[in-house]
C-alpha positions in Angstrom: -1.8 1.9 24.4 -5.3 2.3 23.0 -5.9 5.2 25.5 -2.6 6.9 24.8 -2.9 10.4 23.2 0.5 10.0 21.5 3.3 7.4 21.5 7.0 8.3 21.4 9.9 5.8 21.2 13.5 6.7 22.3 16.1 4.6 20.5 19.8 4.6 21.1 20.6 3.1 17.7 19.9 3.8 14.0 18.5 1.5 11.5 19.5 3.0 8.2 17.3 2.6 5.1 13.9 2.6 6.7 11.4 5.4 7.0 11.7 5.3 10.8 15.3 4.9 11.7 15.1 3.5 15.2 14.9 -0.3 15.5 12.7 -0.2 18.6 10.4 2.3 16.9 10.0 0.0 13.9 8.9 -2.8 16.3 6.4 -0.5 18.1 4.9 0.8 14.9 4.5 -2.7 13.6 2.8 -3.7 16.8 0.5 -0.7 16.8 -0.4 -1.4 13.2 -1.2 -5.1 13.6 -3.4 -4.3 16.6 -5.2 -1.6 14.6 -4.2 1.1 17.1 -3.9 4.5 15.5 -2.3 7.2 17.7 0.1 10.0 16.8 3.7 8.6 16.9 7.2 10.0 17.0 10.5 8.3 16.8 13.4 9.9 18.7 17.1 8.8 18.5 19.5 9.9 21.3 22.8 8.8 22.7 24.7 8.3 19.5 28.4 8.3 20.2 27.8 7.6 23.9 26.2 11.0 24.5 24.3 11.5 27.7 20.6 12.4 27.8 19.4 15.3 29.9 16.1 16.0 31.7 15.5 19.1 29.6 15.8 16.9 26.4 13.3 14.4 27.7 10.9 17.2 28.7 11.2 18.6 25.2 10.3 15.2 23.7 7.2 15.1 25.8 6.3 18.6 24.7 6.7 17.5 21.1 4.4 14.5 21.8 1.8 16.9 23.3 1.8 19.0 20.1 1.4 15.9 18.0 -1.5 14.7 20.1 -3.2 18.0 19.8 -2.9 18.0 16.0 -3.7 14.3 15.8 -0.7 13.7 13.4 2.4 11.5 13.5 5.9 12.7 12.9 7.1 11.7 9.4 10.8 11.6 10.1 13.0 10.4 13.0 13.9 13.2 15.4 17.6 13.2 16.5 18.1 14.6 20.0 21.4 15.7 21.5 23.3 15.5 18.2 25.5 18.3 17.0 24.4 19.6 13.7 
C-alpha cells in the first residue's frame, strides 16, 4: 500500500462510537498507522438494511478517492453510500 495514491475501505457494518464507523476501516487505519504508511484515506459504509450496491456508486467512490489523492487529504468522517437521507 505504500505506492497507493489513496485508500478506501467499503464496510457493510457500522461500529458506533468511533471516529471512523466501519470496523474494517478501523483495522486498515490501524495497520497503515503501525506501518507508518501515510496516504489519503476514506471510509465508506454501504449495504445497510440489505441494500444492493450499484456500479455507479462504486465509480463515485473511486472518483472521491481520486479527489482526496489530488488534495493529499483524508476524509474526516465516514461516507454513507446508498442510504436514504
